Residue, then its C-alpha position, 0 to 999 in steps of 0.5 A: m810505093g813501087v820502084s821509081l825507074q830512070k830511062s832504060q831501067s826495067v823491073s819484073l812486075a812479078k817480083e813487085a807483085p809476088h802474090g800474082l798479077s792479073q790486071i794492071t793499069l798503065g797511068v799517064g799524067w801531066d801538067v801545063a808548064k808555067g812559062g816564067f814569071f808571067g806564065g805563073l802569074f796568069g795561069g800558064g799557057g792553056d790546056i795540053d792535050l796529050d794522048a796515052s795509047c798502047l800498041t800490042f805486038d806479036a813475037n815477030k814485032t808485028v802490030l796486032e792492035a792499037v788502043w787509043f782515044g779513038k778506039l777505047t778497047n781492043a777486040a777482046g775487051t782485055i785492054r781498055h782506055s779511060g777516055d780522052n783528057l783534053t786539058g791535063e788538069g787535076e791530080g793523078d792519072d790524066e789518062s789510063i789504060a787497064i790491061k787484063l794480063d791474064q786474059l790477053d791473047g797468047k800472041v801478044e808478046y809486047i805492049v808499048l805505051t806511047v804518049n802523043s800530042f794530037r794537036g801538035q803541042t810539044f813536050d816543052k809545054v808539059a811539066n810533071a809528066f809521068g807514067r806508072v803501073v798499078d796492080n788493080k787487085s791491090g791498088r799498089e803502084l808497082a813502078r813509076f817513070d817520071i818524064s823529066d826531059s822536055g823538048p820540041h817533040t810531039g811524041l814519046i815512047l814511054a814504056t814497054l811491057s814484055r813477056s818473060g818466061g810467062q811473067w811481065d817486065f816493065k821497062a821505062i823507055g822515054e824515047r822522043t819521037g815525032g808524030r801526032t797519032v798512035h799510028d805515027l808512033a808505031p815504027a818508033a814503038r817497034a824499034v824499042i822492043 
């Protein structure tokens, strides 16, 4: 088990994977919040369709590419989305984004992981949400960020990855925002890097 982060905390992924880190997966998971006694009795409030996405930025904080359920890979094939999960059902990661850190374009200085509700469902309908980083080589979870706060927002800037002296740092953000697509979240993503 890796480092459990709180909002605004960061961790050096190189320190968590001292034998080298070449490929990671950013995983996001969630469940449908049970609405009181009757919600628990009758199975909750239906499906929740959250969408994990990532934006890459250069040193000038200009968006280079977005990877999301509508565009599952970046141009170079170094970032791959697992595909859209429309329900949040099941254990573990509901959506994930695999990144080949060692093959990323040298222009990429920042990667921002976002989560949004394309259907406009708000985060107060979500429970047990988390983001995590897994080392693909070892399968070891390097860092986890549990999203405990909920509210009437439709977007969340979950976390950032940033280059630091040739290595990557992961920072839990947890910034609430509006927006129903990754493109809607781009200004808020730029603001946190």
